[in-house]
MARLUMMAR-318331 format. One record per residue (C-alpha): residue number from 0; residue in one letter; chain; x, y, z. Coordinates in pm, 1 decimal, padded with zeros to 6 digits, always signed. Example, Ala and Ser with C-alpha at 12.3 -4.5 7.8 and 13.67 -1.06 7.14 Angstrom:
2
+-----+---------+--------+----------+----------+----------+
: num : residuo : cadena :        x :        y :        z :
+-----+---------+--------+----------+----------+----------+
:   0 :       A :      A : +01230.0 : -00450.0 : +00780.0 :
:   1 :       S :      A : +01367.0 : -00106.0 : +00714.0 :
+-----+---------+--------+----------+----------+----------+
***
This chain:
292
+-----+---------+--------+----------+----------+----------+
: num : residuo : cadena :        x :        y :        z :
+-----+---------+--------+----------+----------+----------+
:   0 :       M :      A : +01016.6 : -08602.3 : +00584.7 :
:   1 :       T :      A : +01204.2 : -08436.4 : +00300.6 :
:   2 :       G :      A : +00929.8 : -08176.1 : +00268.9 :
:   3 :       D :      A : +00943.3 : -08107.8 : +00643.2 :
:   4 :       R :      A : +01323.1 : -08064.2 : +00626.7 :
:   5 :       H :      A : +01291.1 : -07817.3 : +00337.2 :
:   6 :       R :      A : +01023.5 : -07621.0 : +00523.0 :
:   7 :       R :      A : +01236.7 : -07608.7 : +00840.0 :
:   8 :       R :      A : +01544.6 : -07500.2 : +00643.8 :
:   9 :       G :      A : +01339.5 : -07235.4 : +00462.6 :
:  10 :       A :      A : +01206.9 : -07102.7 : +00791.6 :
:  11 :       Q :      A : +01557.6 : -07103.0 : +00936.0 :
:  12 :       G :      A : +01685.0 : -06918.4 : +00630.7 :
:  13 :       R :      A : +01415.6 : -06659.0 : +00655.2 :
:  14 :       G :      A : +01483.7 : -06621.7 : +01027.7 :
:  15 :       C :      A : +01852.2 : -06569.2 : +00963.3 :
:  16 :       G :      A : +01766.6 : -06316.7 : +00693.4 :
:  17 :       L :      A : +01546.4 : -06122.4 : +00932.6 :
:  18 :       L :      A : +01816.0 : -06130.9 : +01196.9 :
:  19 :       R :      A : +02072.0 : -06000.6 : +00949.1 :
:  20 :       L :      A : +01831.1 : -05725.6 : +00838.6 :
:  21 :       A :      A : +01764.8 : -05625.6 : +01198.2 :
:  22 :       A :      A : +02135.8 : -05614.3 : +01269.6 :
:  23 :       I :      A : +02196.9 : -05400.9 : +00962.4 :
:  24 :       C :      A : +01909.4 : -05169.2 : +01056.3 :
:  25 :       G :      A : +02036.2 : -05148.0 : +01412.1 :
:  26 :       V :      A : +02381.3 : -05046.2 : +01294.4 :
:  27 :       G :      A : +02225.5 : -04790.8 : +01059.8 :
:  28 :       I :      A : +02011.2 : -04644.5 : +01338.5 :
:  29 :       L :      A : +02308.8 : -04623.9 : +01575.5 :
:  30 :       A :      A : +02515.0 : -04459.1 : +01303.6 :
:  31 :       G :      A : +02235.1 : -04213.4 : +01237.9 :
:  32 :       L :      A : +02207.5 : -04131.2 : +01606.5 :
:  33 :       A :      A : +02581.8 : -04077.0 : +01626.7 :
:  34 :       A :      A : +02572.2 : -03850.9 : +01321.9 :
:  35 :       A :      A : +02282.4 : -03658.9 : +01464.1 :
:  36 :       A :      A : +02467.3 : -03606.6 : +01789.4 :
:  37 :       G :      A : +02774.1 : -03490.0 : +01598.8 :
:  38 :       T :      A : +02587.5 : -03247.5 : +01373.2 :
:  39 :       G :      A : +02357.6 : -03101.6 : +01636.6 :
:  40 :       A :      A : +02034.3 : -03248.2 : +01497.8 :
:  41 :       F :      A : +01942.0 : -03292.5 : +01863.1 :
:  42 :       S :      A : +01946.7 : -02930.6 : +01972.6 :
:  43 :       S :      A : +01951.1 : -02848.7 : +02339.6 :
:  44 :       S :      A : +01850.8 : -02490.1 : +02264.1 :
:  45 :       S :      A : +01542.8 : -02583.0 : +02064.6 :
:  46 :       S :      A : +01463.2 : -02919.6 : +02230.8 :
:  47 :       R :      A : +01350.4 : -03059.5 : +01895.2 :
:  48 :       V :      A : +01454.4 : -03364.1 : +01692.1 :
:  49 :       V :      A : +01487.5 : -03297.5 : +01321.7 :
:  50 :       A :      A : +01347.6 : -03585.3 : +01115.3 :
:  51 :       A :      A : +01563.2 : -03738.1 : +00843.3 :
:  52 :       A :      A : +01483.2 : -03612.0 : +00494.4 :
:  53 :       P :      A : +01295.0 : -03856.5 : +00270.6 :
:  54 :       A :      A : +01483.9 : -04048.6 : +00006.9 :
:  55 :       T :      A : +01497.9 : -03895.2 : -00339.1 :
:  56 :       G :      A : +01541.4 : -04047.4 : -00684.2 :
:  57 :       A :      A : +01777.7 : -04341.8 : -00749.9 :
:  58 :       G :      A : +01766.4 : -04443.0 : -00385.5 :
:  59 :       K :      A : +01974.4 : -04144.4 : -00275.6 :
:  60 :       A :      A : +01880.8 : -03966.2 : +00045.6 :
:  61 :       A :      A : +01833.3 : -03591.7 : +00032.7 :
:  62 :       P :      A : +02093.3 : -03397.5 : +00232.7 :
:  63 :       A :      A : +01988.5 : -03375.1 : +00595.5 :
:  64 :       R :      A : +01886.7 : -03029.2 : +00717.2 :
:  65 :       T :      A : +01912.0 : -02915.5 : +01072.7 :
:  66 :       T :      A : +01725.3 : -02627.4 : +01224.9 :
:  67 :       T :      A : +01795.7 : -02440.1 : +01543.1 :
:  68 :       A :      A : +01561.0 : -02196.9 : +01712.0 :
:  69 :       A :      A : +01679.8 : -01851.9 : +01611.8 :
:  70 :       R :      A : +01788.6 : -01631.1 : +01895.4 :
:  71 :       T :      A : +01879.0 : -01280.6 : +01788.6 :
:  72 :       T :      A : +01936.6 : -00983.5 : +02010.7 :
:  73 :       E :      A : +01925.3 : -00621.9 : +01904.6 :
:  74 :       T :      A : +02100.6 : -00346.9 : +02088.3 :
:  75 :       V :      A : +01875.1 : -00041.7 : +02099.0 :
:  76 :       P :      A : +02024.9 : +00288.0 : +02217.2 :
:  77 :       R :      A : +01892.0 : +00424.1 : +02542.7 :
:  78 :       L :      A : +01651.8 : +00713.1 : +02538.7 :
:  79 :       P :      A : +01815.5 : +01043.2 : +02631.4 :
:  80 :       P :      A : +01743.1 : +01187.3 : +02975.3 :
:  81 :       I :      A : +01454.3 : +01432.3 : +02997.2 :
:  82 :       R :      A : +01593.4 : +01780.1 : +03044.6 :
:  83 :       P :      A : +01420.0 : +02061.2 : +03232.1 :
:  84 :       A :      A : +01212.9 : +02303.8 : +03027.9 :
:  85 :       R :      A : +01401.3 : +02597.4 : +02878.9 :
:  86 :       P :      A : +01162.3 : +02891.3 : +02841.4 :
:  87 :       G :      A : +01206.9 : +03108.8 : +02535.9 :
:  88 :       T :      A : +01033.9 : +03289.7 : +02254.7 :
:  89 :       A :      A : +00806.6 : +03066.1 : +02049.6 :
:  90 :       E :      A : +00879.2 : +03061.1 : +01676.7 :
:  91 :       V :      A : +00611.1 : +02964.9 : +01422.9 :
:  92 :       I :      A : +00745.2 : +02731.1 : +01152.2 :
:  93 :       S :      A : +00558.0 : +02602.8 : +00847.9 :
:  94 :       R :      A : +00839.5 : +02469.0 : +00630.4 :
:  95 :       G :      A : +01207.4 : +02377.5 : +00642.9 :
:  96 :       P :      A : +01515.2 : +02428.5 : +00426.2 :
:  97 :       T :      A : +01489.7 : +02306.1 : +00067.8 :
:  98 :       A :      A : +01845.9 : +02176.6 : +00058.5 :
:  99 :       G :      A : +01886.9 : +01802.0 : +00084.9 :
: 100 :       G :      A : +01551.3 : +01696.6 : -00059.6 :
: 101 :       K :      A : +01392.4 : +01633.6 : +00280.8 :
: 102 :       V :      A : +01023.2 : +01615.9 : +00370.2 :
: 103 :       A :      A : +00882.9 : +01593.3 : +00724.1 :
: 104 :       L :      A : +00587.0 : +01356.3 : +00753.9 :
: 105 :       T :      A : +00387.4 : +01455.0 : +01064.1 :
: 106 :       F :      A : +00092.5 : +01264.1 : +01209.3 :
: 107 :       D :      A : -00159.9 : +01427.1 : +01445.7 :
: 108 :       D :      A : -00428.6 : +01305.6 : +01686.3 :
: 109 :       G :      A : -00457.8 : +00923.6 : +01662.9 :
: 110 :       F :      A : -00812.5 : +00839.7 : +01768.5 :
: 111 :       C :      A : -00808.6 : +00517.6 : +01561.4 :
: 112 :       P :      A : -00615.1 : +00241.2 : +01747.0 :
: 113 :       A :      A : -00581.4 : +00019.0 : +01438.3 :
: 114 :       C :      A : -00456.9 : +00314.1 : +01232.3 :
: 115 :       V :      A : -00188.1 : +00406.9 : +01485.2 :
: 116 :       A :      A : -00075.8 : +00043.9 : +01508.3 :
: 117 :       R :      A : -00048.5 : +00019.5 : +01130.4 :
: 118 :       L :      A : +00146.9 : +00344.1 : +01103.0 :
: 119 :       V :      A : +00397.4 : +00214.9 : +01356.8 :
: 120 :       R :      A : +00429.8 : -00117.9 : +01172.2 :
: 121 :       V :      A : +00499.1 : +00058.2 : +00841.9 :
: 122 :       L :      A : +00767.1 : +00276.2 : +01000.1 :
: 123 :       E :      A : +00927.1 : -00030.8 : +01157.2 :
: 124 :       R :      A : +00920.2 : -00224.6 : +00831.5 :
: 125 :       T :      A : +01040.5 : +00052.3 : +00599.8 :
: 126 :       G :      A : +01277.0 : +00243.0 : +00826.9 :
: 127 :       A :      A : +01108.3 : +00570.2 : +00728.0 :
: 128 :       H :      A : +01141.3 : +00867.1 : +00963.7 :
: 129 :       A :      A : +00842.6 : +01064.9 : +01088.6 :
: 130 :       T :      A : +00700.9 : +01282.2 : +01368.0 :
: 131 :       F :      A : +00397.5 : +01208.0 : +01585.1 :
: 132 :       F :      A : +00185.2 : +01479.3 : +01749.2 :
: 133 :       P :      A : -00044.9 : +01270.3 : +01970.7 :
: 134 :       N :      A : -00318.4 : +01377.2 : +02211.1 :
: 135 :       G :      A : -00327.8 : +01213.7 : +02553.4 :
: 136 :       R :      A : -00705.2 : +01182.0 : +02531.5 :
: 137 :       Y :      A : -00638.9 : +00905.2 : +02276.9 :
: 138 :       Q :      A : -00433.6 : +00696.7 : +02518.7 :
: 139 :       D :      A : -00622.9 : +00383.6 : +02409.3 :
: 140 :       S :      A : -00457.4 : +00417.0 : +02068.4 :
: 141 :       W :      A : -00109.7 : +00519.6 : +02177.4 :
: 142 :       G :      A : -00061.6 : +00319.2 : +02496.3 :
: 143 :       P :      A : -00050.7 : -00025.6 : +02328.1 :
: 144 :       Q :      A : +00214.9 : +00102.6 : +02084.7 :
: 145 :       A :      A : +00425.8 : +00284.5 : +02344.2 :
: 146 :       K :      A : +00706.3 : +00028.8 : +02368.1 :
: 147 :       R :      A : +00750.3 : +00012.6 : +01992.0 :
: 148 :       I :      A : +00737.3 : +00390.7 : +01965.2 :
: 149 :       R :      A : +01003.8 : +00425.2 : +02235.8 :
: 150 :       R :      A : +01225.9 : +00192.6 : +02033.0 :
: 151 :       L :      A : +01181.0 : +00403.9 : +01718.1 :
: 152 :       I :      A : +01260.8 : +00717.8 : +01916.6 :
: 153 :       A :      A : +01575.4 : +00558.3 : +02057.4 :
: 154 :       L :      A : +01685.6 : +00463.0 : +01705.5 :
: 155 :       G :      A : +01644.2 : +00824.0 : +01590.9 :
: 156 :       Q :      A : +01365.5 : +00728.0 : +01352.9 :
: 157 :       L :      A : +01081.3 : +00909.0 : +01528.9 :
: 158 :       V :      A : +01017.8 : +01233.3 : +01716.8 :
: 159 :       V :      A : +00716.8 : +01299.5 : +01940.4 :
: 160 :       G :      A : +00579.5 : +01650.8 : +01977.1 :
: 161 :       N :      A : +00293.8 : +01799.2 : +02181.0 :
: 162 :       H :      A : -00054.2 : +01846.0 : +02033.4 :
: 163 :       T :      A : -00223.3 : +01924.8 : +02369.2 :
: 164 :       F :      A : -00412.4 : +01671.1 : +02575.0 :
: 165 :       S :      A : -00772.4 : +01758.2 : +02489.1 :
: 166 :       H :      A : -00736.3 : +01895.6 : +02132.3 :
: 167 :       G :      A : -00909.3 : +02226.5 : +02206.5 :
: 168 :       D :      A : -00897.6 : +02542.3 : +01995.7 :
: 169 :       A :      A : -00632.0 : +02766.6 : +02150.8 :
: 170 :       K :      A : -00797.6 : +03082.2 : +02020.3 :
: 171 :       T :      A : -01102.6 : +03011.1 : +02234.0 :
: 172 :       Q :      A : -00894.7 : +02941.6 : +02546.5 :
: 173 :       S :      A : -00713.1 : +03170.4 : +02784.2 :
: 174 :       P :      A : -00333.2 : +03138.1 : +02786.1 :
: 175 :       D :      A : -00353.6 : +02972.0 : +03129.0 :
: 176 :       V :      A : -00603.3 : +02710.4 : +03012.5 :
: 177 :       F :      A : -00402.0 : +02638.5 : +02698.4 :
: 178 :       G :      A : -00079.5 : +02616.4 : +02898.7 :
: 179 :       A :      A : -00235.0 : +02375.5 : +03149.7 :
: 180 :       D :      A : -00358.7 : +02149.9 : +02870.1 :
: 181 :       L :      A : -00016.9 : +02158.3 : +02707.2 :
: 182 :       Q :      A : +00152.6 : +02069.3 : +03034.5 :
: 183 :       R :      A : -00093.7 : +01785.7 : +03098.2 :
: 184 :       N :      A : -00003.0 : +01637.7 : +02761.6 :
: 185 :       E :      A : +00366.5 : +01683.2 : +02835.7 :
: 186 :       Q :      A : +00326.3 : +01476.1 : +03152.5 :
: 187 :       W :      A : +00140.8 : +01209.3 : +02956.0 :
: 188 :       I :      A : +00413.3 : +01203.3 : +02687.7 :
: 189 :       Q :      A : +00684.9 : +01162.3 : +02950.2 :
: 190 :       H :      A : +00493.1 : +00884.6 : +03126.4 :
: 191 :       T :      A : +00403.3 : +00700.1 : +02805.3 :
: 192 :       F :      A : +00706.8 : +00746.3 : +02578.5 :
: 193 :       H :      A : +00976.8 : +00837.4 : +02835.9 :
: 194 :       V :      A : +01074.5 : +01152.0 : +02644.4 :
: 195 :       S :      A : +00967.8 : +01516.0 : +02637.9 :
: 196 :       G :      A : +00764.0 : +01669.2 : +02357.5 :
: 197 :       R :      A : +00966.8 : +01989.1 : +02390.4 :
: 198 :       P :      A : +01045.6 : +02200.3 : +02198.8 :
: 199 :       W :      A : +00789.5 : +02085.2 : +01938.2 :
: 200 :       V :      A : +00424.5 : +02187.8 : +01967.0 :
: 201 :       R :      A : +00144.8 : +02188.3 : +01712.8 :
: 202 :       P :      A : -00166.0 : +02374.4 : +01829.1 :
: 203 :       P :      A : -00483.1 : +02190.5 : +01723.9 :
: 204 :       Y :      A : -00629.2 : +02317.5 : +01394.0 :
: 205 :       G :      A : -00315.9 : +02530.1 : +01356.2 :
: 206 :       S :      A : -00500.4 : +02785.4 : +01568.5 :
: 207 :       Y :      A : -00299.2 : +03025.1 : +01784.5 :
: 208 :       N :      A : -00265.4 : +03384.3 : +01899.3 :
: 209 :       D :      A : -00016.5 : +03587.8 : +02097.8 :
: 210 :       G :      A : -00136.8 : +03434.2 : +02424.6 :
: 211 :       T :      A : -00086.8 : +03084.8 : +02281.1 :
: 212 :       L :      A : +00268.2 : +03162.5 : +02176.9 :
: 213 :       S :      A : +00349.8 : +03320.7 : +02512.8 :
: 214 :       A :      A : +00216.8 : +03021.3 : +02710.0 :
: 215 :       A :      A : +00399.0 : +02773.4 : +02486.2 :
: 216 :       G :      A : +00729.6 : +02960.5 : +02510.4 :
: 217 :       Q :      A : +00713.0 : +02980.3 : +02890.7 :
: 218 :       L :      A : +00680.0 : +02597.6 : +02903.6 :
: 219 :       G :      A : +00979.5 : +02544.2 : +02675.8 :
: 220 :       Y :      A : +00778.7 : +02486.6 : +02359.6 :
: 221 :       T :      A : +00970.5 : +02724.4 : +02137.5 :
: 222 :       K :      A : +00903.1 : +02556.4 : +01799.7 :
: 223 :       V :      A : +00538.8 : +02592.0 : +01691.7 :
: 224 :       I :      A : +00506.5 : +02353.3 : +01399.4 :
: 225 :       L :      A : +00243.9 : +02424.5 : +01135.6 :
: 226 :       W :      A : +00256.9 : +02282.6 : +00780.4 :
: 227 :       S :      A : +00309.0 : +02360.9 : +00412.6 :
: 228 :       G :      A : +00140.8 : +02052.5 : +00264.8 :
: 229 :       T :      A : -00158.1 : +01846.9 : +00372.9 :
: 230 :       L :      A : -00344.4 : +01527.7 : +00290.7 :
: 231 :       A :      A : -00664.5 : +01686.3 : +00425.8 :
: 232 :       D :      A : -00718.5 : +01356.0 : +00605.9 :
: 233 :       S :      A : -00869.8 : +01494.7 : +00925.2 :
: 234 :       S :      A : -01182.3 : +01364.1 : +00754.5 :
: 235 :       P :      A : -01200.0 : +01035.8 : +00558.4 :
: 236 :       Q :      A : -01038.1 : +01040.6 : +00214.3 :
: 237 :       T :      A : -00991.1 : +00777.8 : -00054.9 :
: 238 :       V :      A : -00647.5 : +00630.9 : -00116.9 :
: 239 :       P :      A : -00626.5 : +00785.8 : -00468.4 :
: 240 :       Y :      A : -00705.8 : +01127.2 : -00317.5 :
: 241 :       L :      A : -00427.7 : +01086.8 : -00060.8 :
: 242 :       L :      A : -00175.0 : +00979.6 : -00323.4 :
: 243 :       N :      A : -00267.2 : +01271.5 : -00550.4 :
: 244 :       A :      A : -00221.3 : +01508.2 : -00255.2 :
: 245 :       V :      A : +00128.0 : +01372.0 : -00197.1 :
: 246 :       H :      A : +00214.5 : +01415.0 : -00564.6 :
: 247 :       Y :      A : +00093.5 : +01775.5 : -00545.4 :
: 248 :       W :      A : +00240.8 : +01888.8 : -00213.7 :
: 249 :       A :      A : +00560.4 : +01688.9 : -00168.7 :
: 250 :       K :      A : +00854.8 : +01917.7 : -00236.6 :
: 251 :       P :      A : +01188.5 : +01977.8 : -00063.0 :
: 252 :       G :      A : +01143.9 : +02136.8 : +00279.0 :
: 253 :       V :      A : +00771.2 : +02065.3 : +00305.5 :
: 254 :       I :      A : +00612.8 : +01980.6 : +00642.0 :
: 255 :       M :      A : +00328.2 : +01743.4 : +00553.4 :
: 256 :       L :      A : +00019.5 : +01736.4 : +00775.2 :
: 257 :       M :      A : -00124.2 : +01387.1 : +00817.3 :
: 258 :       H :      A : -00340.1 : +01212.6 : +01077.1 :
: 259 :       G :      A : -00365.6 : +00877.9 : +01254.4 :
: 260 :       N :      A : -00743.9 : +00888.5 : +01243.6 :
: 261 :       Y :      A : -00872.0 : +00696.2 : +00942.5 :
: 262 :       P :      A : -00759.1 : +00365.2 : +00789.8 :
: 263 :       N :      A : -00675.1 : +00488.7 : +00440.8 :
: 264 :       T :      A : -00388.5 : +00711.1 : +00557.1 :
: 265 :       A :      A : -00211.9 : +00416.2 : +00719.6 :
: 266 :       K :      A : -00303.8 : +00193.1 : +00426.5 :
: 267 :       A :      A : -00157.5 : +00440.7 : +00177.5 :
: 268 :       L :      A : +00164.2 : +00510.3 : +00370.5 :
: 269 :       P :      A : +00381.3 : +00248.0 : +00192.5 :
: 270 :       R :      A : +00274.9 : +00391.1 : -00144.6 :
: 271 :       I :      A : +00332.2 : +00744.7 : -00016.8 :
: 272 :       L :      A : +00688.3 : +00647.8 : +00071.8 :
: 273 :       R :      A : +00739.8 : +00504.9 : -00277.4 :
: 274 :       I :      A : +00614.5 : +00830.9 : -00429.9 :
: 275 :       L :      A : +00863.0 : +01027.3 : -00221.7 :
: 276 :       K :      A : +01144.2 : +00797.2 : -00332.1 :
: 277 :       H :      A : +01040.5 : +00840.5 : -00696.8 :
: 278 :       K :      A : +01051.3 : +01218.7 : -00647.9 :
: 279 :       H :      A : +01398.6 : +01186.5 : -00486.2 :
: 280 :       L :      A : +01265.7 : +01307.7 : -00152.9 :
: 281 :       R :      A : +01364.8 : +01166.7 : +00185.0 :
: 282 :       P :      A : +01117.8 : +01145.4 : +00477.9 :
: 283 :       V :      A : +01273.8 : +01284.7 : +00795.6 :
: 284 :       T :      A : +01173.2 : +01384.8 : +01147.4 :
: 285 :       I :      A : +01094.5 : +01747.4 : +01218.6 :
: 286 :       A :      A : +01423.5 : +01771.5 : +01407.2 :
: 287 :       E :      A : +01616.0 : +01637.3 : +01107.8 :
: 288 :       L :      A : +01440.5 : +01878.6 : +00872.9 :
: 289 :       L :      A : +01513.3 : +02188.5 : +01080.3 :
: 290 :       H :      A : +01843.0 : +02096.5 : +01243.5 :
: 291 :       G :      A : +02007.3 : +01884.9 : +00974.3 :
+-----+---------+--------+----------+----------+----------+
***
């Protein structure tokens, strides 16, 4: 009998202990829920519950951390309205003023979709300024990047000029044929990027004659942009070659000819920008180089 009483009392004691523990735990859970509600651990914006941090040494709990889904908005300026063409005399330009330590990085063509995408990403990440001279025939490269390019244009970080639609040699074309190809690319630029390429035009291969200049000027393309430095990357080049070319050509006022055609140009662009910084040169758009 005595043994039975001790066993019953022991069981009762353990039962009471469990009840006390449950009560304590229940109070702790309710307190935790109340704290969570007060601190925003239950977030209506993120619809997630943040788990309590595990205990750390000496039985102390690590400070609780709460996370909320980040919601940031960026105000991007609107693109300017497209103005009617203003015919004039076309001026051939191969370099800009040397004052201010500015260099215009210009990218032609763009028949490599991955290369164009990478160029845009680098410009977004670094904030560098540049000028694109795309051909509409490479819409498969430029179309997927159009929204991001429009944003860079609106921020004043990028200018788009006209490089003709089909990339033909103007010297082998009549002025009418060249002008029609230029206008076709202008329509594509407006449709794709919501801006005009005017007044900037770069004839493919840098090839032009009096008829080319006359046709361009009549369509409002009064700034014929050639170059005073080149990476010679219209064909594949190694990254060291490209970097050496930048070291050689990059000087104040230089218009640098580059292309969106082969992976190494896009791959080298971050290092090219570092070289320019080391030489105390600032990459700018063609408009910033010529107009301040």
